[in-house]
C-alpha positions in Angstrom: -54.8 27.8 -27.6 -54.3 25.2 -30.1 -54.8 22.4 -27.9 -58.1 23.3 -26.5 -59.7 23.2 -29.7 -57.6 20.7 -31.9 -59.9 17.2 -32.4 -57.0 14.2 -31.2 -59.7 11.8 -32.0 -58.0 11.6 -35.8 -54.8 11.8 -37.4 -55.0 14.6 -38.9 -55.8 16.5 -35.4 -53.1 14.5 -33.6 -51.0 15.6 -36.3 -51.6 19.1 -36.2 -51.6 19.2 -32.0 -48.3 17.8 -32.5 -46.5 20.4 -35.3 -48.1 23.3 -33.5 -44.8 24.1 -32.3 -44.7 25.0 -35.9 -47.2 28.1 -35.7 -45.2 29.8 -32.3 -42.4 29.7 -33.7 -43.0 31.7 -36.5 -44.7 34.1 -34.1 -41.1 33.8 -32.1 -39.3 34.7 -35.2 -40.9 37.6 -36.5 -41.4 39.4 -32.8 -36.9 38.6 -33.0 -36.5 39.6 -36.5 -38.5 42.5 -36.1 -41.3 42.7 -38.3 -44.1 44.2 -36.6 -42.1 47.1 -35.7 -41.0 47.4 -39.6 -44.7 47.0 -40.7 -46.0 49.9 -38.7 -44.6 52.0 -41.0 -46.9 50.9 -43.3 -48.2 48.0 -45.7 -44.9 46.4 -48.3 -44.3 44.3 -50.2 -42.8 40.8 -49.9 -39.6 42.7 -51.6 -40.1 45.7 -49.8 -39.8 43.0 -46.6 -37.0 41.1 -47.9 -34.6 44.6 -47.7 -35.6 45.8 -45.0 -35.3 42.9 -42.8 -31.6 41.9 -44.7 -33.4 38.3 -45.7 -32.6 35.7 -48.5 -35.9 35.6 -50.1 -37.0 31.7 -50.2 -39.6 31.2 -48.0 -40.0 34.6 -47.0 -43.6 34.4 -48.6 -44.5 30.9 -46.7 -43.7 32.2 -43.3 -46.3 35.9 -44.1 -48.8 33.6 -45.5 -48.9 32.1 -42.3 -48.8 34.9 -40.3 -51.8 35.9 -41.9 -53.8 32.3 -41.8 -52.0 32.9 -37.9 -54.2 36.8 -37.7 -50.8 38.5 -37.3 -50.9 40.4 -40.3 -53.8 40.6 -43.2 -52.9 41.2 -46.9 -54.0 42.9 -49.4 -53.2 43.0 -53.1 -49.8 41.7 -52.0 -49.0 43.8 -49.2 -48.5 42.2 -45.7 -49.8 45.1 -42.8 -49.9 44.5 -39.0 -53.2 42.6 -37.4 -54.6 44.5 -34.7 -53.1 43.2 -32.3 -50.0 42.6 -33.9 -50.0 46.8 -34.3 -51.0 47.0 -30.8 -48.9 44.7 -28.4 -46.0 43.4 -31.0 -45.0 46.5 -32.0 -41.2 47.8 -29.6 -41.2 50.6 -28.2 -44.4 51.0 -27.8 -45.9 51.1 -24.1 -47.9 48.0 -24.6 -45.3 46.5 -26.4 -45.5 42.3 -24.9 -42.6 41.1 -26.8 -40.0 41.4 -24.2 -41.1 38.1 -22.5 -42.1 36.2 -26.3 -37.9 37.7 -27.0 -37.0 36.1 -24.0 -39.6 32.2 -24.5 -37.5 32.3 -28.1 -34.3 32.6 -26.6 -34.8 31.0 -22.9 -37.8 28.4 -22.8 -38.6 27.0 -26.6 -35.0 25.5 -26.8 -35.6 24.5 -23.0 -39.2 23.1 -24.0 -37.2 20.8 -26.2 -35.5 18.5 -23.0 -39.6 18.7 -21.4 -38.3 14.7 -21.8 -35.1 14.6 -19.8 -36.5 17.2 -16.8 -39.2 14.4 -16.5 -36.5 11.9 -16.3 -34.3 14.0 -14.3 -36.4 16.4 -12.0 -33.9 18.9 -13.2 -34.2 22.7 -15.1 -33.0 22.3 -18.7 -32.8 26.2 -19.2 -29.1 26.3 -19.0 -28.7 29.2 -17.0 -29.5 29.3 -13.3 -30.9 32.7 -12.3 -28.3 34.1 -10.4 -26.0 33.6 -13.4 -29.4 35.7 -15.4 -28.8 39.0 -12.4 -25.2 39.1 -12.8 -24.5 39.7 -16.3 -26.7 43.6 -16.8 -27.1 42.9 -20.3 -29.2 39.8 -20.1 -31.2 40.8 -16.8 -31.5 43.9 -18.4 -33.7 42.0 -20.9 -35.5 40.4 -18.2 -36.7 43.1 -16.8 -38.2 44.2 -20.3 -39.8 40.2 -20.0 -41.8 41.4 -16.8 -42.5 44.7 -17.6 -44.2 43.0 -21.0 -46.4 41.2 -18.0 -46.9 44.0 -15.6 -48.2 46.3 -18.4 -50.9 43.8 -19.0 -51.6 42.7 -15.3 -50.8 45.8 -13.2 -54.3 47.9 -14.5 -56.0 44.7 -14.2 -54.9 44.0 -10.3 -55.6 47.9 -9.5 -58.9 46.8 -10.1 -59.7 43.8 -9.4 -58.0 44.8 -5.5 -60.4 48.0 -5.7 -59.5 49.3 -2.0 -55.6 51.4 -2.2 -57.4 54.1 -0.7 -58.1 52.0 2.4 -54.5 52.3 3.3 -50.9 54.0 3.2 -47.9 52.1 2.0 -47.4 49.5 -0.1 -44.9 46.9 -0.8 -44.3 44.5 -4.0 -42.0 41.7 -3.4 -40.0 40.7 -5.5 -41.2 43.8 -7.7 -37.9 44.1 -10.7 -37.8 47.2 -10.9 -40.3 48.5 -10.0 -42.9 48.9 -12.6 -46.3 47.3 -10.5 -45.7 49.4 -7.9 -45.3 52.4 -10.3 -48.6 51.3 -11.3 -50.1 51.3 -7.7 -49.1 54.7 -7.2 -49.8 56.6 -10.0 -53.5 55.4 -10.0 -53.9 55.9 -6.2 -51.3 58.6 -5.1 -52.3 57.9 -0.8 -49.5 55.2 -1.4 -46.2 55.3 -0.7 -44.4 52.6 -2.5 -41.3 50.0 -1.9 -40.1 47.8 -3.4 -38.7 44.6 -2.3 -36.0 42.5 -4.7 -32.3 41.2 -5.0 -29.3 44.5 -4.9 -28.7 44.0 -8.8 -32.2 45.7 -9.3 -31.8 48.7 -8.0 -29.9 50.5 -11.2 -33.1 50.1 -13.3 -35.3 50.8 -10.4 -33.6 54.5 -9.5 -33.3 55.0 -13.8 -37.3 54.2 -13.9 -38.4 56.0 -11.2 -36.4 59.0 -12.3 -38.0 58.5 -15.2 -41.7 58.7 -14.3 -41.2 61.3 -11.3 -41.9 58.9 -8.5 -38.5 59.4 -6.9 -39.9 60.7 -4.0 -43.0 58.1 -3.5 -41.3 54.8 -4.6 -38.6 53.4 -2.4 -36.4 50.2 -2.9 -34.9 48.1 -0.6 -32.7 45.6 -1.8 -31.7 42.3 0.0 -32.5 37.9 -0.7 -36.5 36.9 0.7 -34.9 33.9 2.3 -32.0 36.0 4.0 -33.3 39.4 4.8 -36.7 40.6 6.5 -39.1 42.8 3.9 -40.0 45.7 5.1 -43.6 46.4 7.4 -46.9 47.5 4.4 -50.3 47.5 4.2 -50.4 46.6 1.3 -47.8 43.2 0.1 -48.0 42.2 -3.5 -46.6 38.8 -4.1 -46.9 38.5 -7.8 -46.0 35.6 -9.9 -43.4 35.0 -7.3 -44.1 31.8 -5.2 -45.0 29.5 -8.3 -40.7 29.7 -8.6 -40.4 27.9 -5.6 -40.9 24.0 -4.0 -43.7 23.7 -2.3 -42.0 23.8 1.5 -40.5 27.3 0.2 -43.9 29.2 -0.5 -45.1 28.3 3.0 -41.9 30.2 4.1 -42.7 33.3 2.4 -46.1 33.6 3.1 -45.2 33.1 6.3 -42.5 36.1 6.2 -45.6 38.0 4.6 -48.0 37.9 7.7 -44.9 39.6 9.3 -44.6 43.0 7.1 -48.0 43.1 6.6 -49.0 45.8 9.3 -52.3 45.0 11.4 -55.3 45.2 9.8 -53.6 45.3 6.5 -53.8 42.8 3.0 -51.3 40.3 1.0 -52.0 40.1 -2.4 -51.2 37.6 -4.3 -50.6 36.3 -7.6 -49.6 33.2 -10.3 -51.6 31.2 -12.4 -53.8 29.0 -11.0 -54.2 25.4 -11.0 -58.2 25.4 -10.3 -58.6 28.4 -12.8 -61.2 25.7 -15.4 -61.0 28.1 -17.8 -57.6 28.5 -18.4 -56.0 24.6 -17.4 -54.5 24.2 -20.6 -51.9 27.1 -20.1 -51.8 27.3 -16.3 -50.2 24.0 -16.9 -48.1 24.7 -19.7 -46.9 27.2 -17.8 -46.5 24.5 -14.7 -44.1 23.0 -17.0 -42.0 26.3 -17.5 -41.0 26.3 -14.4 -40.1 23.0 -14.0 -37.8 23.9 -17.1 -36.2 26.8 -15.9 -36.1 26.7 -12.0 -35.0 24.3 -9.6 -38.4 23.7 -7.6 -40.8 25.5 -9.3 -44.2 24.8 -10.0 -48.1 26.5 -9.9 -50.4 25.4 -7.6 -53.9 24.8 -6.6 -55.3 27.9 -4.7 -56.0 25.2 -1.9 -52.2 25.4 -1.1 -52.7 28.8 -0.7 -54.7 29.4 1.6 -53.5 26.3 3.4 -50.1 28.9 3.9 -52.2 31.7 4.8 -54.4 30.2 7.5 -51.4 28.3 9.2 -49.2 32.4 9.1 -52.0 33.5 10.9 -54.3 35.0 8.6 -57.8 35.1 9.3 -59.8 36.0 6.2 -58.9 34.9 2.4 -60.8 34.4 -0.4 -59.7 34.4 -4.0 -61.3 36.1 -7.5 -60.4 35.5 -11.5 -57.5 38.0 -12.5 -57.5 38.4 -16.3 -57.4 36.3 -18.9 -55.4 33.4 -17.1 -54.1 34.8 -13.8 -56.3 34.1 -9.7 -55.7 36.1 -7.5 -55.7 35.8 -3.3 -56.8 38.2 -0.7 -55.8 37.4 2.8 -56.4 39.8 5.6 -54.4 40.4 8.6 -56.6 41.3 11.8 -56.2 44.6 13.0 
């Protein structure tokens, strides 16, 4: 991130840090306007980009040149094309597209960060809408699901590789698994597993649609409910990925205890989040923890030690942690046979 490379011992460095939101907004706007998707067809001039995106023209070349400096675009002889990362990850419709999360950030997180001071004064979220409101609006819910899919496309393969014991078990349950994107990746990679997804009932139509698209209707099962109110289905492997950080410490403890009862004897609980004691991602994960301040009633990131404490209290007998991807930590908690 820009913050880790900025020299804040000098006025210029402090000012650069204070204005780093401008870089972010240049990227967010490029995704919003579909710039990278447009340039997938090939290099284009400023005038061609103006016409294709329906823009006025004033400031356009400066914006494009800034994206070049940020290494999101390349410019050769007055024509702009996608940089390698943008072409791989920011073109709508591609399997590797992560722009869904960026679109959500632009729409929700970016305005909320403008009210960080109010959040720190009151302890209240600033995003302007509760998750209950999101799930009751099919259009907004669809946008949320796409943002979750963007993260799962990156983390799914990393989780599958990091755990490596899938063949020793017969079933996997993804708690808060949205429309089943992670579960679909797992059961596709490991045909020995029966996949289950537990999430709010409003997710089921989206789950059903995706399971049919992937030909997994006979291998994936959806269970609708609230994990605070309803029992979790039993499984050999229970996954809680980017779930616990939505809740406060006591609620996290409750959910780990609930997961213990859902794990079959000899099974395992897998938890991954942007935990706060990963030194290489300290800045990034503190930012995500502040995201939780801005969009949830009590959520935050947390250290591995807290999760170990909850897992031991619940009854898990062996607990280990390992790095997952660039920023996450995976905790593996085993239940006695």
